[in-house]
All heavy atoms as a GROMACS GRO file, in nm:
protein
  553
    1LYS      N    1  11.246  13.788  15.171
    1LYS     CA    2  11.321  13.764  15.048
    1LYS      C    3  11.420  13.649  15.068
    1LYS      O    4  11.430  13.560  14.986
    1LYS     CB    5  11.391  13.894  15.008
    1LYS     CG    6  11.470  13.888  14.881
    1LYS     CD    7  11.524  14.025  14.847
    1LYS     CE    8  11.614  14.022  14.729
    1LYS     NZ    9  11.660  14.154  14.689
    2CYS      N   10  11.491  13.653  15.180
    2CYS     CA   11  11.590  13.549  15.208
    2CYS      C   12  11.525  13.413  15.227
    2CYS      O   13  11.585  13.310  15.194
    2CYS     CB   14  11.671  13.586  15.332
    2CYS     SG   15  11.775  13.731  15.308
    3VAL      N   16  11.403  13.412  15.281
    3VAL     CA   17  11.332  13.285  15.304
    3VAL      C   18  11.302  13.218  15.170
    3VAL      O   19  11.329  13.098  15.151
    3VAL     CB   20  11.202  13.310  15.383
    3VAL    CG1   21  11.119  13.184  15.389
    3VAL    CG2   22  11.233  13.360  15.522
    4LEU      N   23  11.247  13.293  15.075
    4LEU     CA   24  11.214  13.236  14.945
    4LEU      C   25  11.340  13.190  14.871
    4LEU      O   26  11.342  13.081  14.812
    4LEU     CB   27  11.137  13.338  14.860
    4LEU     CG   28  11.083  13.289  14.728
    4LEU    CD1   29  10.994  13.167  14.745
    4LEU    CD2   30  11.007  13.400  14.657
    5ILE      N   31  11.444  13.268  14.877
    5ILE     CA   32  11.571  13.230  14.813
    5ILE      C   33  11.627  13.104  14.878
    5ILE      O   34  11.674  13.013  14.809
    5ILE     CB   35  11.671  13.347  14.819
    5ILE    CG1   36  11.622  13.461  14.729
    5ILE    CG2   37  11.811  13.302  14.779
    5ILE    CD1   38  11.699  13.590  14.744
    6GLY      N   39  11.616  13.094  15.011
    6GLY     CA   40  11.663  12.974  15.081
    6GLY      C   41  11.584  12.850  15.042
    6GLY      O   42  11.641  12.742  15.023
    7VAL      N   43  11.453  12.865  15.028
    7VAL     CA   44  11.368  12.752  14.988
    7VAL      C   45  11.404  12.706  14.847
    7VAL      O   46  11.412  12.585  14.820
    7VAL     CB   47  11.218  12.790  14.997
    7VAL    CG1   48  11.130  12.687  14.932
    7VAL    CG2   49  11.178  12.810  15.142
    8ILE      N   50  11.431  12.799  14.758
    8ILE     CA   51  11.470  12.763  14.621
    8ILE      C   52  11.603  12.689  14.622
    8ILE      O   53  11.619  12.587  14.553
    8ILE     CB   54  11.477  12.888  14.531
    8ILE    CG1   55  11.336  12.944  14.511
    8ILE    CG2   56  11.541  12.855  14.397
    8ILE    CD1   57  11.332  13.079  14.444
    9HIS      N   58  11.697  12.735  14.702
    9HIS     CA   59  11.827  12.666  14.709
    9HIS      C   60  11.813  12.526  14.767
    9HIS      O   61  11.880  12.432  14.722
    9HIS     CB   62  11.928  12.748  14.789
    9HIS     CG   63  11.982  12.865  14.714
    9HIS    ND1   64  12.059  12.853  14.601
    9HIS    CD2   65  11.968  12.999  14.734
    9HIS    CE1   66  12.092  12.972  14.556
    9HIS    NE2   67  12.038  13.063  14.634
   10LEU      N   68  11.726  12.510  14.867
   10LEU     CA   69  11.700  12.377  14.922
   10LEU      C   70  11.635  12.286  14.818
   10LEU      O   71  11.669  12.169  14.806
   10LEU     CB   72  11.611  12.386  15.046
   10LEU     CG   73  11.677  12.439  15.172
   10LEU    CD1   74  11.573  12.456  15.282
   10LEU    CD2   75  11.788  12.347  15.217
   11TYR      N   76  11.540  12.341  14.742
   11TYR     CA   77  11.474  12.264  14.637
   11TYR      C   78  11.575  12.216  14.532
   11TYR      O   79  11.569  12.102  14.486
   11TYR     CB   80  11.366  12.349  14.570
   11TYR     CG   81  11.309  12.287  14.446
   11TYR    CD1   82  11.218  12.182  14.454
   11TYR    CD2   83  11.347  12.331  14.320
   11TYR    CE1   84  11.166  12.123  14.340
   11TYR    CE2   85  11.296  12.273  14.206
   11TYR     CZ   86  11.205  12.170  14.216
   11TYR     OH   87  11.156  12.112  14.103
   12ARG      N   88  11.668  12.303  14.497
   12ARG     CA   89  11.768  12.266  14.396
   12ARG      C   90  11.862  12.156  14.444
   12ARG      O   91  11.922  12.086  14.363
   12ARG     CB   92  11.850  12.389  14.356
   12ARG     CG   93  11.772  12.484  14.269
   12ARG     CD   94  11.857  12.601  14.231
   12ARG     NE   95  11.800  12.673  14.120
   12ARG     CZ   96  11.859  12.772  14.060
   12ARG    NH1   97  11.978  12.812  14.101
   12ARG    NH2   98  11.801  12.832  13.960
   13ARG      N   99  11.875  12.137  14.574
   13ARG     CA  100  11.962  12.032  14.629
   13ARG      C  101  11.894  11.895  14.632
   13ARG      O  102  11.961  11.795  14.658
   13ARG     CB  103  12.006  12.068  14.770
   13ARG     CG  104  12.104  12.181  14.773
   13ARG     CD  105  12.147  12.210  14.914
   13ARG     NE  106  12.236  12.325  14.916
   13ARG     CZ  107  12.344  12.331  14.990
   13ARG    NH1  108  12.375  12.232  15.069
   13ARG    NH2  109  12.419  12.437  14.987
   14LEU      N  110  11.764  11.892  14.607
   14LEU     CA  111  11.694  11.764  14.605
   14LEU      C  112  11.745  11.677  14.490
   14LEU      O  113  11.782  11.729  14.385
   14LEU     CB  114  11.543  11.786  14.587
   14LEU     CG  115  11.467  11.844  14.703
   14LEU    CD1  116  11.322  11.870  14.661
   14LEU    CD2  117  11.470  11.751  14.822
   15PRO      N  118  11.744  11.547  14.508
   15PRO     CA  119  11.783  11.459  14.398
   15PRO      C  120  11.684  11.471  14.282
   15PRO      O  121  11.566  11.501  14.303
   15PRO     CB  122  11.778  11.319  14.458
   15PRO     CG  123  11.747  11.333  14.601
   15PRO     CD  124  11.714  11.474  14.630
   16PRO      N  125  11.731  11.451  14.159
   16PRO     CA  126  11.644  11.465  14.041
   16PRO      C  127  11.519  11.376  14.045
   16PRO      O  128  11.418  11.410  13.984
   16PRO     CB  129  11.734  11.426  13.924
   16PRO     CG  130  11.872  11.446  13.973
   16PRO     CD  131  11.868  11.422  14.122
   17SER      N  132  11.523  11.266  14.116
   17SER     CA  133  11.407  11.178  14.120
   17SER      C  134  11.289  11.241  14.194
   17SER      O  135  11.175  11.199  14.174
   17SER     CB  136  11.445  11.045  14.187
   17SER     OG  137  11.491  11.068  14.319
   18PHE      N  138  11.313  11.342  14.277
   18PHE     CA  139  11.206  11.410  14.349
   18PHE      C  140  11.150  11.530  14.273
   18PHE      O  141  11.049  11.586  14.312
   18PHE     CB  142  11.254  11.459  14.486
   18PHE     CG  143  11.275  11.349  14.584
   18PHE    CD1  144  11.403  11.311  14.620
   18PHE    CD2  145  11.167  11.283  14.639
   18PHE    CE1  146  11.423  11.210  14.711
   18PHE    CE2  147  11.186  11.181  14.731
   18PHE     CZ  148  11.314  11.144  14.766
   19LYS      N  149  11.217  11.571  14.167
   19LYS     CA  150  11.175  11.690  14.093
   19LYS      C  151  11.121  11.650  13.956
   19LYS      O  152  11.163  11.552  13.898
   19LYS     CB  153  11.294  11.786  14.074
   19LYS     CG  154  11.350  11.835  14.205
   19LYS     CD  155  11.456  11.940  14.185
   19LYS     CE  156  11.587  11.881  14.140
   19LYS     NZ  157  11.696  11.977  14.135
   20ARG      N  158  11.028  11.730  13.906
   20ARG     CA  159  10.975  11.708  13.772
   20ARG      C  160  11.062  11.781  13.671
   20ARG      O  161  11.126  11.880  13.702
   20ARG     CB  162  10.832  11.761  13.763
   20ARG     CG  163  10.738  11.683  13.848
   20ARG     CD  164  10.595  11.722  13.834
   20ARG     NE  165  10.568  11.842  13.760
   20ARG     CZ  166  10.449  11.891  13.740
   20ARG    NH1  167  10.346  11.832  13.791
   20ARG    NH2  168  10.431  12.001  13.671
   21THR      N  169  11.062  11.733  13.549
   21THR     CA  170  11.133  11.800  13.441
   21THR      C  171  11.058  11.928  13.405
   21THR      O  172  10.938  11.925  13.386
   21THR     CB  173  11.143  11.709  13.318
   21THR    OG1  174  11.205  11.587  13.356
   21THR    CG2  175  11.225  11.774  13.209
   22CYS      N  176  11.129  12.037  13.399
   22CYS     CA  177  11.067  12.166  13.371
   22CYS      C  178  11.035  12.179  13.222
   22CYS      O  179  11.114  12.138  13.137
   22CYS     CB  180  11.159  12.279  13.416
   22CYS     SG  181  11.076  12.439  13.416
   23LEU      N  182  10.920  12.238  13.193
   23LEU     CA  183  10.877  12.257  13.055
   23LEU      C  184  10.939  12.381  12.993
   23LEU      O  185  10.940  12.395  12.871
   23LEU     CB  186  10.724  12.273  13.050
   23LEU     CG  187  10.642  12.159  13.105
   23LEU    CD1  188  10.495  12.197  13.106
   23LEU    CD2  189  10.663  12.036  13.021
   24PHE      N  190  10.990  12.469  13.073
   24PHE     CA  191  11.040  12.597  13.026
   24PHE      C  192  11.191  12.592  13.006
   24PHE      O  193  11.261  12.519  13.074
   24PHE     CB  194  11.007  12.707  13.126
   24PHE     CG  195  10.859  12.722  13.151
   24PHE    CD1  196  10.801  12.667  13.263
   24PHE    CD2  197  10.779  12.790  13.061
   24PHE    CE1  198  10.666  12.680  13.287
   24PHE    CE2  199  10.644  12.803  13.083
   24PHE     CZ  200  10.587  12.748  13.196
   25LYS      N  201  11.239  12.673  12.911
   25LYS     CA  202  11.384  12.679  12.887
   25LYS      C  203  11.455  12.736  13.010
   25LYS      O  204  11.556  12.683  13.054
   25LYS     CB  205  11.412  12.766  12.764
   25LYS     CG  206  11.555  12.766  12.723
   25LYS     CD  207  11.575  12.840  12.593
   25LYS     CE  208  11.718  12.832  12.549
   25LYS     NZ  209  11.739  12.896  12.421
   26ASN      N  210  11.402  12.844  13.066
   26ASN     CA  211  11.451  12.899  13.191
   26ASN      C  212  11.369  12.832  13.301
   26ASN      O  213  11.250  12.858  13.316
   26ASN     CB  214  11.431  13.050  13.193
   26ASN     CG  215  11.492  13.117  13.313
   26ASN    OD1  216  11.569  13.055  13.385
   26ASN    ND2  217  11.456  13.240  13.335
   27THR      N  218  11.429  12.742  13.377
   27THR     CA  219  11.354  12.661  13.474
   27THR      C  220  11.277  12.750  13.571
   27THR      O  221  11.311  12.866  13.592
   27THR     CB  222  11.447  12.568  13.554
   27THR    OG1  223  11.534  12.648  13.632
   27THR    CG2  224  11.523  12.475  13.463
   28CYS      N  225  11.175  12.691  13.629
   28CYS     CA  226  11.090  12.766  13.722
   28CYS      C  227  11.170  12.819  13.840
   28CYS      O  228  11.154  12.934  13.880
   28CYS     CB  229  10.975  12.678  13.770
   28CYS     SG  230  10.862  12.632  13.638
   29SER      N  231  11.257  12.736  13.896
   29SER     CA  232  11.334  12.781  14.011
   29SER      C  233  11.430  12.895  13.973
   29SER      O  234  11.446  12.991  14.049
   29SER     CB  235  11.411  12.666  14.074
   29SER     OG  236  11.500  12.607  13.983
   30ALA      N  237  11.490  12.888  13.855
   30ALA     CA  238  11.580  12.995  13.811
   30ALA      C  239  11.501  13.124  13.786
   30ALA      O  240  11.546  13.234  13.821
   30ALA     CB  241  11.653  12.953  13.685
   31HIS      N  242  11.383  13.110  13.727
   31HIS     CA  243  11.299  13.227  13.698
   31HIS      C  244  11.255  13.295  13.828
   31HIS      O  245  11.265  13.417  13.842
   31HIS     CB  246  11.178  13.184  13.616
   31HIS     CG  247  11.079  13.292  13.594
   31HIS    ND1  248  11.103  13.397  13.509
   31HIS    CD2  249  10.956  13.312  13.646
   31HIS    CE1  250  10.997  13.478  13.510
   31HIS    NE2  251  10.907  13.426  13.593
   32VAL      N  252  11.208  13.217  13.923
   32VAL     CA  253  11.162  13.273  14.051
   32VAL      C  254  11.278  13.331  14.129
   32VAL      O  255  11.265  13.437  14.190
   32VAL     CB  256  11.086  13.166  14.132
   32VAL    CG1  257  11.052  13.217  14.271
   32VAL    CG2  258  10.961  13.123  14.059
   33LEU      N  259  11.392  13.267  14.126
   33LEU     CA  260  11.511  13.319  14.194
   33LEU      C  261  11.551  13.454  14.137
   33LEU      O  262  11.577  13.550  14.210
   33LEU     CB  263  11.626  13.218  14.183
   33LEU     CG  264  11.752  13.249  14.261
   33LEU    CD1  265  11.723  13.249  14.411
   33LEU    CD2  266  11.859  13.147  14.230
   34HIS      N  267  11.554  13.465  14.005
   34HIS     CA  268  11.589  13.591  13.940
   34HIS      C  269  11.487  13.700  13.974
   34HIS      O  270  11.525  13.814  14.006
   34HIS     CB  271  11.597  13.571  13.788
   34HIS     CG  272  11.619  13.699  13.715
   34HIS    ND1  273  11.740  13.764  13.716
   34HIS    CD2  274  11.535  13.774  13.640
   34HIS    CE1  275  11.729  13.875  13.644
   34HIS    NE2  276  11.605  13.882  13.597
   35THR      N  277  11.359  13.668  13.968
   35THR     CA  278  11.255  13.766  13.998
   35THR      C  279  11.263  13.811  14.144
   35THR      O  280  11.247  13.930  14.173
   35THR     CB  281  11.115  13.706  13.970
   35THR    OG1  282  11.111  13.663  13.835
   35THR    CG2  283  11.006  13.807  13.995
   36THR      N  284  11.290  13.718  14.234
   36THR     CA  285  11.301  13.753  14.376
   36THR      C  286  11.420  13.844  14.401
   36THR      O  287  11.409  13.943  14.474
   36THR     CB  288  11.312  13.626  14.462
   36THR    OG1  289  11.200  13.541  14.434
   36THR    CG2  290  11.313  13.659  14.609
   37HIS      N  291  11.533  13.814  14.339
   37HIS     CA  292  11.651  13.900  14.354
   37HIS      C  293  11.622  14.039  14.298
   37HIS      O  294  11.660  14.140  14.359
   37HIS     CB  295  11.772  13.842  14.282
   37HIS     CG  296  11.848  13.742  14.362
   37HIS    ND1  297  11.911  13.772  14.480
   37HIS    CD2  298  11.872  13.611  14.339
   37HIS    CE1  299  11.970  13.665  14.528
   37HIS    NE2  300  11.947  13.564  14.445
   38ALA      N  301  11.556  14.047  14.183
   38ALA     CA  302  11.535  14.174  14.115
   38ALA      C  303  11.423  14.257  14.176
   38ALA      O  304  11.434  14.379  14.186
   38ALA     CB  305  11.506  14.149  13.968
   39SER      N  306  11.313  14.191  14.217
   39SER     CA  307  11.193  14.266  14.255
   39SER      C  308  11.143  14.243  14.396
   39SER      O  309  11.045  14.303  14.436
   39SER     CB  310  11.080  14.234  14.157
   39SER     OG  311  11.120  14.262  14.025
   40GLY      N  312  11.202  14.149  14.468
   40GLY     CA  313  11.162  14.128  14.607
   40GLY      C  314  11.076  14.005  14.628
   40GLY      O  315  11.040  13.933  14.535
   41PHE      N  316  11.042  13.984  14.756
   41PHE     CA  317  10.971  13.865  14.801
   41PHE      C  318  10.834  13.850  14.737
   41PHE      O  319  10.800  13.743  14.686
   41PHE     CB  320  10.959  13.870  14.953
   41PHE     CG  321  10.880  13.756  15.011
   41PHE    CD1  322  10.938  13.631  15.024
   41PHE    CD2  323  10.750  13.774  15.052
   41PHE    CE1  324  10.868  13.526  15.078
   41PHE    CE2  325  10.678  13.669  15.107
   41PHE     CZ  326  10.737  13.544  15.119
   42TRP      N  327  10.753  13.955  14.740
   42TRP     CA  328  10.615  13.944  14.692
   42TRP      C  329  10.609  13.918  14.542
   42TRP      O  330  10.525  13.839  14.496
   42TRP     CB  331  10.533  14.067  14.729
   42TRP     CG  332  10.518  14.077  14.878
   42TRP    CD1  333  10.574  14.170  14.960
   42TRP    CD2  334  10.447  13.986  14.962
   42TRP    NE1  335  10.541  14.144  15.091
   42TRP    CE2  336  10.462  14.032  15.096
   42TRP    CE3  337  10.372  13.872  14.940
   42TRP    CZ2  338  10.404  13.966  15.204
   42TRP    CZ3  339  10.314  13.807  15.048
   42TRP    CH2  340  10.331  13.854  15.178
   43MET      N  341  10.695  13.982  14.466
   43MET     CA  342  10.697  13.956  14.322
   43MET      C  343  10.750  13.815  14.294
   43MET      O  344  10.708  13.750  14.199
   43MET     CB  345  10.782  14.060  14.249
   43MET     CG  346  10.716  14.196  14.241
   43MET     SD  347  10.554  14.193  14.159
   43MET     CE  348  10.603  14.161  13.992
   44GLY      N  349  10.843  13.768  14.377
   44GLY     CA  350  10.891  13.631  14.364
   44GLY      C  351  10.781  13.530  14.388
   44GLY      O  352  10.766  13.433  14.315
   45LEU      N  353  10.700  13.553  14.492
   45LEU     CA  354  10.587  13.464  14.519
   45LEU      C  355  10.484  13.469  14.406
   45LEU      O  356  10.430  13.366  14.365
   45LEU     CB  357  10.518  13.504  14.650
   45LEU     CG  358  10.576  13.448  14.777
   45LEU    CD1  359  10.494  13.494  14.896
   45LEU    CD2  360  10.584  13.298  14.773
   46ARG      N  361  10.459  13.589  14.354
   46ARG     CA  362  10.366  13.603  14.243
   46ARG      C  363  10.418  13.529  14.120
   46ARG      O  364  10.343  13.459  14.051
   46ARG     CB  365  10.346  13.751  14.210
   46ARG     CG  366  10.248  13.776  14.099
   46ARG     CD  367  10.225  13.926  14.081
   46ARG     NE  368  10.126  13.949  13.979
   46ARG     CZ  369  10.154  13.974  13.852
   46ARG    NH1  370  10.281  13.983  13.814
   46ARG    NH2  371  10.059  13.994  13.765
   47SER      N  372  10.546  13.541  14.095
   47SER     CA  373  10.608  13.473  13.982
   47SER      C  374  10.599  13.321  13.998
   47SER      O  375  10.570  13.249  13.902
   47SER     CB  376  10.755  13.517  13.972
   47SER     OG  377  10.822  13.445  13.874
   48LEU      N  378  10.622  13.273  14.120
   48LEU     CA  379  10.611  13.129  14.147
   48LEU      C  380  10.468  13.082  14.123
   48LEU      O  381  10.446  12.979  14.060
   48LEU     CB  382  10.654  13.100  14.291
   48LEU     CG  383  10.638  12.956  14.338
   48LEU    CD1  384  10.727  12.863  14.257
   48LEU    CD2  385  10.670  12.948  14.486
   49ARG      N  386  10.372  13.156  14.170
   49ARG     CA  387  10.231  13.119  14.153
   49ARG      C  388  10.194  13.113  14.005
   49ARG      O  389  10.130  13.018  13.960
   49ARG     CB  390  10.142  13.221  14.224
   49ARG     CG  391   9.995  13.188  14.215
   49ARG     CD  392   9.912  13.293  14.290
   49ARG     NE  393   9.773  13.276  14.262
   49ARG     CZ  394   9.710  13.332  14.159
   49ARG    NH1  395   9.775  13.410  14.076
   49ARG    NH2  396   9.581  13.311  14.138
   50LEU      N  397  10.235  13.214  13.928
   50LEU     CA  398  10.203  13.216  13.786
   50LEU      C  399  10.270  13.101  13.711
   50LEU      O  400  10.210  13.039  13.623
   50LEU     CB  401  10.243  13.350  13.724
   50LEU     CG  402  10.160  13.470  13.770
   50LEU    CD1  403  10.218  13.599  13.713
   50LEU    CD2  404  10.015  13.454  13.732
   51ARG      N  405  10.393  13.070  13.746
   51ARG     CA  406  10.462  12.958  13.682
   51ARG      C  407  10.396  12.826  13.714
   51ARG      O  408  10.381  12.739  13.630
   51ARG     CB  409  10.609  12.952  13.724
   51ARG     CG  410  10.703  13.036  13.641
   51ARG     CD  411  10.714  12.976  13.500
   51ARG     NE  412  10.797  13.057  13.415
   51ARG     CZ  413  10.916  13.022  13.371
   51ARG    NH1  414  10.969  12.907  13.404
   51ARG    NH2  415  10.983  13.101  13.293
   52MET      N  416  10.354  12.809  13.839
   52MET     CA  417  10.288  12.685  13.878
   52MET      C  418  10.153  12.670  13.808
   52MET      O  419  10.111  12.560  13.775
   52MET     CB  420  10.269  12.680  14.031
   52MET     CG  421  10.400  12.674  14.107
   52MET     SD  422  10.504  12.535  14.061
   52MET     CE  423  10.415  12.402  14.134
   53LEU      N  424  10.085  12.781  13.782
   53LEU     CA  425   9.958  12.775  13.710
   53LEU      C  426   9.979  12.737  13.563
   53LEU      O  427   9.894  12.672  13.502
   53LEU     CB  428   9.884  12.908  13.719
   53LEU     CG  429   9.825  12.942  13.856
   53LEU    CD1  430   9.768  13.084  13.855
   53LEU    CD2  431   9.719  12.842  13.894
   54LYS      N  432  10.092  12.779  13.506
   54LYS     CA  433  10.120  12.748  13.366
   54LYS      C  434  10.169  12.605  13.348
   54LYS      O  435  10.159  12.549  13.239
   54LYS     CB  436  10.227  12.843  13.311
   54LYS     CG  437  10.177  12.982  13.291
   54LYS     CD  438  10.289  13.069  13.236
   54LYS     CE  439  10.245  13.212  13.221
   54LYS     NZ  440  10.355  13.296  13.170
   55CYS      N  441  10.225  12.546  13.451
   55CYS     CA  442  10.277  12.410  13.443
   55CYS      C  443  10.161  12.312  13.441
   55CYS      O  444  10.071  12.319  13.525
   55CYS     CB  445  10.368  12.383  13.564
   55CYS     SG  446  10.465  12.233  13.546
   56ARG      N  447  10.162  12.223  13.345
   56ARG     CA  448  10.053  12.127  13.330
   56ARG      C  449  10.086  11.998  13.404
   56ARG      O  450  10.183  11.932  13.372
   56ARG     CB  451  10.030  12.100  13.183
   56ARG     CG  452   9.974  12.222  13.116
   56ARG     CD  453   9.970  12.205  12.966
   56ARG     NE  454  10.030  12.325  12.910
   56ARG     CZ  455  10.139  12.327  12.836
   56ARG    NH1  456  10.200  12.218  12.806
   56ARG    NH2  457  10.188  12.439  12.792
   57PRO      N  458  10.001  11.957  13.501
   57PRO     CA  459  10.033  11.840  13.583
   57PRO      C  460  10.037  11.709  13.504
   57PRO      O  461  10.108  11.618  13.541
   57PRO     CB  462   9.922  11.837  13.688
   57PRO     CG  463   9.815  11.924  13.637
   57PRO     CD  464   9.877  12.020  13.542
   58GLY      N  465   9.964  11.696  13.396
   58GLY     CA  466   9.962  11.572  13.321
   58GLY      C  467  10.057  11.571  13.203
   58GLY      O  468  10.058  11.477  13.123
   59TYR      N  469  10.136  11.674  13.189
   59TYR     CA  470  10.223  11.689  13.073
   59TYR      C  471  10.342  11.595  13.082
   59TYR      O  472  10.402  11.579  13.187
   59TYR     CB  473  10.274  11.833  13.068
   59TYR     CG  474  10.330  11.874  12.934
   59TYR    CD1  475  10.248  11.924  12.835
   59TYR    CD2  476  10.465  11.861  12.908
   59TYR    CE1  477  10.300  11.962  12.714
   59TYR    CE2  478  10.517  11.898  12.787
   59TYR     CZ  479  10.434  11.949  12.690
   59TYR     OH  480  10.486  11.986  12.570
   60VAL      N  481  10.374  11.528  12.972
   60VAL     CA  482  10.485  11.434  12.969
   60VAL      C  483  10.581  11.477  12.858
   60VAL      O  484  10.540  11.511  12.749
   60VAL     CB  485  10.436  11.290  12.941
   60VAL    CG1  486  10.551  11.193  12.935
   60VAL    CG2  487  10.337  11.247  13.047
   61ILE      N  488  10.710  11.472  12.887
   61ILE     CA  489  10.811  11.508  12.788
   61ILE      C  490  10.870  11.378  12.732
   61ILE      O  491  10.916  11.292  12.807
   61ILE     CB  492  10.922  11.594  12.851
   61ILE    CG1  493  10.864  11.726  12.900
   61ILE    CG2  494  11.034  11.618  12.750
   61ILE    CD1  495  10.963  11.812  12.972
   62TYR      N  496  10.866  11.365  12.601
   62TYR     CA  497  10.924  11.247  12.536
   62TYR      C  498  11.053  11.289  12.467
   62TYR      O  499  11.059  11.391  12.398
   62TYR     CB  500  10.827  11.190  12.430
   62TYR     CG  501  10.702  11.133  12.492
   62TYR    CD1  502  10.584  11.204  12.493
   62TYR    CD2  503  10.705  11.007  12.548
   62TYR    CE1  504  10.470  11.152  12.549
   62TYR    CE2  505  10.591  10.954  12.605
   62TYR     CZ  506  10.474  11.026  12.605
   62TYR     OH  507  10.362  10.972  12.661
   63PHE      N  508  11.157  11.211  12.486
   63PHE     CA  509  11.285  11.238  12.425
   63PHE      C  510  11.306  11.143  12.309
   63PHE      O  511  11.284  11.023  12.322
   63PHE     CB  512  11.399  11.221  12.526
   63PHE     CG  513  11.393  11.319  12.639
   63PHE    CD1  514  11.338  11.284  12.762
   63PHE    CD2  515  11.440  11.448  12.622
   63PHE    CE1  516  11.333  11.375  12.865
   63PHE    CE2  517  11.436  11.541  12.725
   63PHE     CZ  518  11.381  11.503  12.846
   64ASP      N  519  11.349  11.197  12.195
   64ASP     CA  520  11.378  11.115  12.078
   64ASP      C  521  11.526  11.084  12.080
   64ASP      O  522  11.610  11.168  12.045
   64ASP     CB  523  11.339  11.190  11.951
   64ASP     CG  524  11.352  11.103  11.828
   64ASP    OD1  525  11.374  10.982  11.843
   64ASP    OD2  526  11.340  11.156  11.717
   65HIS      N  527  11.562  10.965  12.122
   65HIS     CA  528  11.703  10.926  12.136
   65HIS      C  529  11.762  10.874  12.007
   65HIS      O  530  11.880  10.843  12.000
   65HIS     CB  531  11.717  10.820  12.247
   65HIS     CG  532  11.680  10.872  12.382
   65HIS    ND1  533  11.757  10.962  12.450
   65HIS    CD2  534  11.573  10.847  12.461
   65HIS    CE1  535  11.700  10.990  12.564
   65HIS    NE2  536  11.587  10.920  12.575
   66ASP      N  537  11.682  10.865  11.901
   66ASP     CA  538  11.732  10.814  11.772
   66ASP      C  539  11.809  10.919  11.695
   66ASP      O  540  11.883  10.887  11.604
   66ASP     CB  541  11.616  10.763  11.687
   66ASP     CG  542  11.550  10.641  11.750
   66ASP    OD1  543  11.619  10.570  11.826
   66ASP    OD2  544  11.431  10.619  11.724
   67LYS      N  545  11.792  11.045  11.728
   67LYS     CA  546  11.858  11.153  11.653
   67LYS      C  547  11.996  11.179  11.702
   67LYS      O  548  12.038  11.164  11.806
   67LYS     CB  549  11.775  11.280  11.659
   67LYS     CG  550  11.647  11.266  11.580
   67LYS     CD  551  11.574  11.396  11.580
   67LYS     CE  552  11.449  11.384  11.495
   67LYS     NZ  553  11.376  11.508  11.486
   0.00000   0.00000   0.00000
């Protein structure tokens, strides 16, 4: 459990240029961190796997700066 939580904290320390913009309102790292705290290591890994499967590699987020 501590290993997965440590990896998430290390990931969060990376500069934004190394990370992709999350498609979800509750970011993947926050979701997996919460699940790991609540349900343990294996459920955290399962949650991470499911989130990664839902994330689309070719998806692009466009921001409308005119509004």
